[in-house]
N, C-alpha and C positions, 0 to 999 in steps of 0.2 A: 566497416564502421561499427557494426554491432557484433557482440560476442556470440549470439545465437540467432538464427534466422527463424522467423515465424511468418507463415503466409498471412497476408492481410485478410483474405476471405477464404474460409474453408468451412466444411460441415464439421460441427463439433460433436463429439460424444465423449463422455467421461467414464473411465473404468474406476468405479468408486467402491469404497468400503461399504459394508452393509448398512452402516449408520446413516448414510446419505443417499444410498442407491435409489430408494423409492422417491426421493424428492427431486432427483435430477434424471429425467428420462430422455427428453428431446430438447437439446439446447437451441436448435434453430426454429422452434415453434413460436417463439416470442412470448413475452410476459403479459401481453394484452393490456397494456396501460391505455387509458383514454386518450393520451397524446402520443401513442406508439409511433405514429407517422412522423413525429418530430425528432425521434431518436435516430442518430446517425450510426453510432457504434452499437448496433443491435446485439451482435453476438456477445460483446463484452458486458453489456447491461444484463442480458439474459443470464449469463454465467454468474455474475456477481449477485443477482437476485436469487438464483437457484442455490448458490453457496451461502446464502443468508448474510451477505456482506453489506448489501444495500437494498433499500426497499422504496416503495412508492408512498404517496400521500393518502390520507383518508378519503379524498375525493376520487381516488382511482388514477390519478395522474402521476407521472414520473418527474415532470419539469426538467427535462434534459438541459435546457438553456440556463437553469438556475445555477448559482455558485455553491460550492461545497464550503461549509464553515469549518474553522479549526477544531471546534468541538466535535462536529460530525465525523471528520476524518479520523479522529482519535478512536472513536467507537468502532468505525469500520475496520481499522487496523487491528484493534484488540480482538474483535470477533474473528477476523481472518486468521490471525495467529493462533486462535484457539479452535481451528477447524470448523468454523461456522457456528459454534456454540457460544452462548452467553458466558463469558468468563467470570469466575468468582474473584472479585477484586475488593480491596479495602481502601480506605482513605486515611491519611495521617491525622493525628489529633490537631496539629496546626497545619492549615492548608499552605501549599507552596506558593500559591498566587492569591492576590487580594481581590481579583475580579471574577472568581469562579463560584465559590461556595455561596456567596451572598448576592449573586446575580440570578434573579428568578428564572430566566430562560436559559441559564447555563449550568445551574447547580446539578442537573441530572447527569452531566458529563464529567463531573469531578473525578470519579474513579477511573474513567478511561484516560483522562488527561494525566492524572498522577501516574498511571501505569506506563504510559508512553514516555513521560519525562524520566521515570526511573530506568527505562531501557535505552535512553539516549535518542529516542526517535523524534521527539519534539523538544523545544525549549521555549522560554518566555520571550516577550517582546521588549523587555527592559522595565525597570522601575517596579519590579515585583508583580508585573501583570502578564497575563496570558493572552488576552483579547480573544476569548472563546468564540465570539460571534463574528470575528474577522474572517475575511476570505483567505483562501489558500492559493498560491500561485503554482504553476506547473513545476518550477524548480524546487519549491518547498515540498511539494508532494513527492517529487523524485527523491529528495534527500530522505524523507521519512521511509519510503519504500526501500531504498538502498540500505539503510540501517536495519530495516526489518529483514533484509536478505543476509545480514551479517557484517556489513561494512562498519568500520569504526569512524565516526565523524571526525574526530581529531586526527587520526592517522591519515585519512584521505583528504584532509583539507576542506571538509565540509563546513568549517567555521572560518571566520575572518573575512577580509575584504574580497577574496577571490572565491568564496564558497560556491557561488552559483555556477561559475565557469567549471570548477572541479566537479561539481555534481552533474552538470549537463554532459560532460565528457564521458563519465562512467555510466550515466543513465543511458546514453546512446549506445555504448558498448554492450550493455545488458539488455537492450531491446525495449526499454521502458517507454520510449517515444514511438514505437512501432505503430504505424497508421496515423500518427499525429505530427508528422514532419512539418506541417505548416503552422502548427500551434505556436503562439507566442508564450514561451515558458515563463516570462516575467509578469504575465497578466494573470488575473484571477481565473482559475480553472472551472469549467462547467461540470455539472453532474455527469453529463454525457462523456466528456473526455476523462474525467476522474475514474469512471468505471473502466475505460479502456486502459488507463495506466495501471490500475490495480490488477486487472486481468493479465496484462503483460508481465507484471511483477510475479504473479502466481506461477507463470510459466518459465520464469528465469531461475537460474541455478543459485542456490545458497552458496555463501563463501565462508571460508575459514582463513586464519592467518598462519603462515609458515615463517619461521624465524631462522636467520643465519647467525650462528653464535661464534664469536671470536674473543678469546680471553675471558670467557664468562659473561660477555655482553652481547646483546642482540644488535648486530650491525645492519641488518636488512630485514624488513618486514614486508611480506608479500601476500596479497589476498589471492587465494586460489579457490576454484570450485570444489565444493564437497562432492564426492563421488560415492556411488553405491558399490556393491560387490562386483558388479559387471562393468565398473568404470564409467557409468552414465551419471551425468550431473543430477544431483538431488534438488528438484525444484521445490518451491514453497508449496505448490499444489500437492506434490507427492508427500512431502513431509507433514503438512498440516491436515490434509484431507485424505491421504492414502489414495490419491487419484492421479490420473494422467490424461492428457489430450491425445486422442487417436485420430 
């Protein structure tokens, strides 16, 4: 059912580039949030915190049961795709959406939202709006992560009436729902489960498209794993962080 198998529970260690080696030493030690006992996907949360993708709140809590907002996930993805570093991003003179720049508690995320939109990772909700403070469902996050892995939303049918079905099929094949098999993908995803999905995506192989040409026209387009010189899949973790799970 999945394209790559990942044990649900294992001791994690990362072979990291020097830039992040000192910040990630023991993945199983826990991030020591005040509500640590409420976190179910401990390894995933620890990994995402160590890789600077997600963090806690000023009061020391993680709030694993809280929902991820559309604005928040855009920042998480932008940072992850930039190897855990704050990316240098700009904003257009005229905003793409009417409810971001002029919304006090959403304006901070404009650059991340605009970046994700330009990469085809996210889109609006209609009527020129983005709904930055809206919740993200499991299927919506899966779509964002699949595009981050290299999938083209239009080619794979991640748009239109059957988008969720098409997303869920490939997301399952790529292992994005590993450890979350009982999760309702149509419901708002929690911070706990979002960390698990992001961590799964980081361990999944990136893809590229191969074309079959007949008479100067592409008659078949196929997504295939990117491979390194040893024919091993190039994961997001390897590509963006020069790291791998051992």
